[in-house]
N, C-alpha and C positions, 0 to 999 in steps of 0.2 A: 504494500500500500504506500502511496506517495502522499506527501503533505505539501501544502502551499499556503502562502499568505497573500491576500489581496487587500490593498489599501482602498478605502472608500471615503467619499466626501459627500455630505448631504444626508446621510443616513444617521441621524443623531437622536432617535427616540425609540422606545420599545415597539411602536407600531412599524417603524421602518425595519427594525430587526426581524420582526415576525414576517413581514412581507417578503424579505429576501430569503430567509430560511425556508419559508413555505414554498416559494416558487423554485428554489434550488432543488428541492426533493424530487422534482420531475426529471432531473438530468441523469441520463444513463451514465453509469460509471462513478457517480458520486457516492461516497460512503458516509460522509458527515460534513456538515456546513454549520459553523457557529459564528455569528456576528457579535463582535465586541464593540458596542457603541462608544465606550469610554476611550478606546484606543483607535477607533475607526479602522478596524481590521476585520477581515473575513478569514477565518481559519478553515481550511479545506483538507479533508482526507478523501482521496480518490484513487482510482485504479491506475493512474500514471498516464492516462491519455491526455494529450494537450487539448483535445476538444472539450474536456470538462472545464478547464480553466477558461477557455474562450467562451464557452456557454454561460458560465457564471458572469463574466464581464459583460457579455451582451445582455443577459437578463437584468443585471443591475442597472445598466444604462437605460433599458426600456422602462424600468420602474422609476426613472427620473433622477438617479444618483450617478455619481462618477465612480468608476472602479479601475484600478491599475494594479496588475500583478506585480509583485516584488521581483527584483532582478533574479533571485534564486529560483523563482517559479518558472517552469518550462515554457509557458506561453508568453513570457516577457519579451 
């Protein structure tokens, strides 16, 4: 299992966190997704496929927030 961090901007309340975590569950290959609104990070456990990180970034953007994979994340 691979891990990644995605920085997010604009998702700063519990409702934002729930929206991201709820929508992320639909992504194939995602094992866990946890949004930390205090650090503005999305912690991701996934199967190692770059498409999972790309999918999360696209989904977060569609929800109206900004998302940027950390350099150590494969999709960066």
